[in-house]
Backbone as XML, in Angstrom:
<?xml version="1.0"?>
<chain id="A" units="angstrom">
  <residue number="1" name="UNK">
    <atom name="N" x="-139.428" y="-27.991" z="-108.701"/>
    <atom name="CA" x="-139.056" y="-27.497" z="-107.381"/>
    <atom name="C" x="-138.361" y="-28.593" z="-106.582"/>
  </residue>
  <residue number="2" name="UNK">
    <atom name="N" x="-138.738" y="-29.860" z="-106.796"/>
    <atom name="CA" x="-138.105" y="-30.935" z="-106.035"/>
    <atom name="C" x="-136.632" y="-31.087" z="-106.421"/>
  </residue>
  <residue number="3" name="UNK">
    <atom name="N" x="-136.290" y="-30.753" z="-107.670"/>
    <atom name="CA" x="-134.904" y="-30.850" z="-108.091"/>
    <atom name="C" x="-134.047" y="-29.850" z="-107.319"/>
  </residue>
  <residue number="4" name="UNK">
    <atom name="N" x="-134.520" y="-28.642" z="-107.144"/>
    <atom name="CA" x="-133.735" y="-27.641" z="-106.414"/>
    <atom name="C" x="-133.603" y="-28.022" z="-104.936"/>
  </residue>
  <residue number="5" name="UNK">
    <atom name="N" x="-134.640" y="-28.639" z="-104.378"/>
    <atom name="CA" x="-134.560" y="-29.070" z="-102.985"/>
    <atom name="C" x="-133.555" y="-30.210" z="-102.838"/>
  </residue>
  <residue number="6" name="UNK">
    <atom name="N" x="-133.570" y="-31.155" z="-103.787"/>
    <atom name="CA" x="-132.616" y="-32.256" z="-103.745"/>
    <atom name="C" x="-131.202" y="-31.719" z="-103.932"/>
  </residue>
  <residue number="7" name="UNK">
    <atom name="N" x="-131.034" y="-30.756" z="-104.803"/>
    <atom name="CA" x="-129.716" y="-30.165" z="-105.011"/>
    <atom name="C" x="-129.261" y="-29.448" z="-103.744"/>
  </residue>
  <residue number="8" name="UNK">
    <atom name="N" x="-130.189" y="-28.847" z="-103.025"/>
    <atom name="CA" x="-129.844" y="-28.183" z="-101.770"/>
    <atom name="C" x="-129.354" y="-29.175" z="-100.737"/>
  </residue>
  <residue number="9" name="UNK">
    <atom name="N" x="-130.031" y="-30.322" z="-100.642"/>
    <atom name="CA" x="-129.602" y="-31.359" z="-99.703"/>
    <atom name="C" x="-128.228" y="-31.893" z="-100.113"/>
  </residue>
  <residue number="10" name="UNK">
    <atom name="N" x="-128.043" y="-32.128" z="-101.400"/>
    <atom name="CA" x="-126.747" y="-32.613" z="-101.872"/>
    <atom name="C" x="-125.666" y="-31.562" z="-101.650"/>
  </residue>
  <residue number="11" name="UNK">
    <atom name="N" x="-126.012" y="-30.311" z="-101.804"/>
    <atom name="CA" x="-125.046" y="-29.246" z="-101.551"/>
    <atom name="C" x="-124.627" y="-29.197" z="-100.094"/>
  </residue>
  <residue number="12" name="UNK">
    <atom name="N" x="-125.589" y="-29.386" z="-99.197"/>
    <atom name="CA" x="-125.275" y="-29.410" z="-97.767"/>
    <atom name="C" x="-124.397" y="-30.611" z="-97.441"/>
  </residue>
  <residue number="13" name="UNK">
    <atom name="N" x="-124.742" y="-31.783" z="-97.981"/>
    <atom name="CA" x="-123.920" y="-32.973" z="-97.742"/>
    <atom name="C" x="-122.518" y="-32.791" z="-98.303"/>
  </residue>
  <residue number="14" name="UNK">
    <atom name="N" x="-122.429" y="-32.182" z="-99.482"/>
    <atom name="CA" x="-121.119" y="-31.930" z="-100.089"/>
    <atom name="C" x="-120.303" y="-30.981" z="-99.223"/>
  </residue>
  <residue number="15" name="UNK">
    <atom name="N" x="-120.927" y="-29.936" z="-98.699"/>
    <atom name="CA" x="-120.221" y="-28.982" z="-97.844"/>
    <atom name="C" x="-119.737" y="-29.652" z="-96.562"/>
  </residue>
  <residue number="16" name="UNK">
    <atom name="N" x="-120.575" y="-30.497" z="-95.967"/>
    <atom name="CA" x="-120.185" y="-31.203" z="-94.751"/>
    <atom name="C" x="-119.016" y="-32.139" z="-95.045"/>
  </residue>
  <residue number="17" name="UNK">
    <atom name="N" x="-119.092" y="-32.856" z="-96.153"/>
    <atom name="CA" x="-118.021" y="-33.781" z="-96.530"/>
    <atom name="C" x="-116.716" y="-33.038" z="-96.777"/>
  </residue>
  <residue number="18" name="UNK">
    <atom name="N" x="-116.772" y="-31.951" z="-97.514"/>
    <atom name="CA" x="-115.561" y="-31.193" z="-97.818"/>
    <atom name="C" x="-114.977" y="-30.559" z="-96.553"/>
  </residue>
  <residue number="19" name="UNK">
    <atom name="N" x="-115.823" y="-30.137" z="-95.631"/>
    <atom name="CA" x="-115.341" y="-29.598" z="-94.361"/>
    <atom name="C" x="-114.616" y="-30.685" z="-93.577"/>
  </residue>
  <residue number="20" name="UNK">
    <atom name="N" x="-115.186" y="-31.885" z="-93.554"/>
    <atom name="CA" x="-114.546" y="-32.991" z="-92.844"/>
    <atom name="C" x="-113.204" y="-33.334" z="-93.483"/>
  </residue>
  <residue number="21" name="UNK">
    <atom name="N" x="-113.127" y="-33.319" z="-94.806"/>
    <atom name="CA" x="-111.863" y="-33.610" z="-95.490"/>
    <atom name="C" x="-110.835" y="-32.534" z="-95.171"/>
  </residue>
  <residue number="22" name="UNK">
    <atom name="N" x="-111.247" y="-31.275" z="-95.163"/>
    <atom name="CA" x="-110.322" y="-30.182" z="-94.864"/>
    <atom name="C" x="-109.816" y="-30.270" z="-93.424"/>
  </residue>
  <residue number="23" name="UNK">
    <atom name="N" x="-110.712" y="-30.563" z="-92.486"/>
    <atom name="CA" x="-110.311" y="-30.688" z="-91.082"/>
    <atom name="C" x="-109.338" y="-31.852" z="-90.921"/>
  </residue>
  <residue number="24" name="UNK">
    <atom name="N" x="-109.611" y="-32.943" z="-91.587"/>
    <atom name="CA" x="-108.718" y="-34.110" z="-91.525"/>
    <atom name="C" x="-107.349" y="-33.780" z="-92.100"/>
  </residue>
  <residue number="25" name="UNK">
    <atom name="N" x="-107.333" y="-33.036" z="-93.195"/>
    <atom name="CA" x="-106.064" y="-32.640" z="-93.797"/>
    <atom name="C" x="-105.246" y="-31.760" z="-92.873"/>
  </residue>
  <residue number="26" name="UNK">
    <atom name="N" x="-105.884" y="-30.803" z="-92.220"/>
    <atom name="CA" x="-105.182" y="-29.938" z="-91.271"/>
    <atom name="C" x="-104.667" y="-30.760" z="-90.095"/>
  </residue>
  <residue number="27" name="UNK">
    <atom name="N" x="-105.458" y="-31.694" z="-89.617"/>
    <atom name="CA" x="-105.045" y="-32.564" z="-88.510"/>
    <atom name="C" x="-103.795" y="-33.358" z="-88.877"/>
  </residue>
  <residue number="28" name="UNK">
    <atom name="N" x="-103.797" y="-33.948" z="-90.055"/>
    <atom name="CA" x="-102.643" y="-34.738" z="-90.499"/>
    <atom name="C" x="-101.422" y="-33.836" z="-90.645"/>
  </residue>
  <residue number="29" name="UNK">
    <atom name="N" x="-101.604" y="-32.633" z="-91.175"/>
    <atom name="CA" x="-100.487" y="-31.706" z="-91.334"/>
    <atom name="C" x="-99.884" y="-31.321" z="-89.988"/>
  </residue>
  <residue number="30" name="UNK">
    <atom name="N" x="-100.724" y="-31.030" z="-89.015"/>
    <atom name="CA" x="-100.240" y="-30.667" z="-87.683"/>
    <atom name="C" x="-99.503" y="-31.837" z="-87.049"/>
  </residue>
  <residue number="31" name="UNK">
    <atom name="N" x="-100.058" y="-33.039" z="-87.186"/>
    <atom name="CA" x="-99.387" y="-34.218" z="-86.622"/>
    <atom name="C" x="-98.033" y="-34.452" z="-87.277"/>
  </residue>
  <residue number="32" name="UNK">
    <atom name="N" x="-97.944" y="-34.250" z="-88.586"/>
    <atom name="CA" x="-96.667" y="-34.429" z="-89.283"/>
    <atom name="C" x="-95.644" y="-33.406" z="-88.803"/>
  </residue>
  <residue number="33" name="UNK">
    <atom name="N" x="-96.061" y="-32.162" z="-88.609"/>
    <atom name="CA" x="-95.146" y="-31.128" z="-88.130"/>
    <atom name="C" x="-94.645" y="-31.482" z="-86.732"/>
  </residue>
  <residue number="34" name="UNK">
    <atom name="N" x="-95.543" y="-31.912" z="-85.865"/>
    <atom name="CA" x="-95.137" y="-32.284" z="-84.504"/>
    <atom name="C" x="-94.164" y="-33.459" z="-84.552"/>
  </residue>
  <residue number="35" name="UNK">
    <atom name="N" x="-94.461" y="-34.459" z="-85.368"/>
    <atom name="CA" x="-93.579" y="-35.619" z="-85.472"/>
    <atom name="C" x="-92.202" y="-35.222" z="-85.974"/>
  </residue>
  <residue number="36" name="UNK">
    <atom name="N" x="-92.151" y="-34.372" z="-87.001"/>
    <atom name="CA" x="-90.866" y="-33.958" z="-87.544"/>
    <atom name="C" x="-90.068" y="-33.143" z="-86.546"/>
  </residue>
  <residue number="37" name="UNK">
    <atom name="N" x="-90.731" y="-32.304" z="-85.780"/>
    <atom name="CA" x="-90.019" y="-31.530" z="-84.756"/>
    <atom name="C" x="-89.453" y="-32.451" z="-83.678"/>
  </residue>
  <residue number="38" name="UNK">
    <atom name="N" x="-90.226" y="-33.446" z="-83.271"/>
    <atom name="CA" x="-89.726" y="-34.392" z="-82.269"/>
    <atom name="C" x="-88.571" y="-35.224" z="-82.821"/>
  </residue>
  <residue number="39" name="UNK">
    <atom name="N" x="-88.672" y="-35.639" z="-84.061"/>
    <atom name="CA" x="-87.603" y="-36.427" z="-84.668"/>
    <atom name="C" x="-86.335" y="-35.593" z="-84.793"/>
  </residue>
  <residue number="40" name="UNK">
    <atom name="N" x="-86.477" y="-34.339" z="-85.152"/>
    <atom name="CA" x="-85.316" y="-33.460" z="-85.269"/>
    <atom name="C" x="-84.651" y="-33.273" z="-83.909"/>
  </residue>
  <residue number="41" name="UNK">
    <atom name="N" x="-85.453" y="-33.087" z="-82.865"/>
    <atom name="CA" x="-84.903" y="-32.936" z="-81.522"/>
    <atom name="C" x="-84.208" y="-34.224" z="-81.083"/>
  </residue>
  <residue number="42" name="UNK">
    <atom name="N" x="-84.768" y="-35.359" z="-81.442"/>
    <atom name="CA" x="-84.162" y="-36.644" z="-81.076"/>
    <atom name="C" x="-82.827" y="-36.825" z="-81.794"/>
  </residue>
  <residue number="43" name="UNK">
    <atom name="N" x="-82.731" y="-36.423" z="-83.045"/>
    <atom name="CA" x="-81.471" y="-36.524" z="-83.768"/>
    <atom name="C" x="-80.420" y="-35.604" z="-83.176"/>
  </residue>
  <residue number="44" name="UNK">
    <atom name="N" x="-80.849" y="-34.428" z="-82.744"/>
    <atom name="CA" x="-79.902" y="-33.496" z="-82.123"/>
    <atom name="C" x="-79.356" y="-34.073" z="-80.819"/>
  </residue>
  <residue number="45" name="UNK">
    <atom name="N" x="-80.174" y="-34.842" z="-80.106"/>
    <atom name="CA" x="-79.752" y="-35.425" z="-78.834"/>
    <atom name="C" x="-78.858" y="-36.633" z="-79.019"/>
  </residue>
  <residue number="46" name="UNK">
    <atom name="N" x="-78.682" y="-37.096" z="-80.218"/>
    <atom name="CA" x="-77.804" y="-38.238" z="-80.447"/>
    <atom name="C" x="-78.558" y="-39.509" z="-80.740"/>
  </residue>
  <residue number="47" name="UNK">
    <atom name="N" x="-79.681" y="-39.405" z="-81.385"/>
    <atom name="CA" x="-80.485" y="-40.539" z="-81.811"/>
    <atom name="C" x="-80.983" y="-41.394" z="-80.664"/>
  </residue>
  <residue number="48" name="UNK">
    <atom name="N" x="-81.021" y="-40.873" z="-79.471"/>
    <atom name="CA" x="-81.560" y="-41.611" z="-78.343"/>
    <atom name="C" x="-80.710" y="-42.782" z="-77.926"/>
  </residue>
  <residue number="49" name="UNK">
    <atom name="N" x="-79.420" y="-42.760" z="-78.233"/>
    <atom name="CA" x="-78.565" y="-43.904" z="-77.928"/>
    <atom name="C" x="-78.366" y="-44.103" z="-76.439"/>
  </residue>
  <residue number="50" name="UNK">
    <atom name="N" x="-78.589" y="-43.060" z="-75.632"/>
    <atom name="CA" x="-78.412" y="-43.223" z="-74.193"/>
    <atom name="C" x="-79.479" y="-44.114" z="-73.575"/>
  </residue>
  <residue number="51" name="UNK">
    <atom name="N" x="-80.590" y="-44.324" z="-74.269"/>
    <atom name="CA" x="-81.654" y="-45.151" z="-73.736"/>
    <atom name="C" x="-81.487" y="-46.633" z="-74.051"/>
  </residue>
  <residue number="52" name="UNK">
    <atom name="N" x="-80.535" y="-46.967" z="-74.907"/>
    <atom name="CA" x="-80.369" y="-48.365" z="-75.306"/>
    <atom name="C" x="-79.482" y="-49.119" z="-74.323"/>
  </residue>
  <residue number="53" name="UNK">
    <atom name="N" x="-79.827" y="-50.360" z="-74.113"/>
    <atom name="CA" x="-78.947" y="-51.216" z="-73.307"/>
    <atom name="C" x="-78.285" y="-52.204" z="-74.263"/>
  </residue>
  <residue number="54" name="UNK">
    <atom name="N" x="-76.993" y="-52.364" z="-74.113"/>
    <atom name="CA" x="-76.462" y="-53.253" z="-75.083"/>
    <atom name="C" x="-75.093" y="-53.637" z="-74.903"/>
  </residue>
</chain>
């Protein structure tokens, strides 16, 4: 019976870990999409050359 209880605890820890990995993956994906959209908008504006002094 102790083996099944230990497996239950390990299963819960595994589920928590996998949930954290999935949430982190979604977070990184959203950040990448936002970054790419901003970079695309910046390229359309002319690479931000109006902000440079030179």
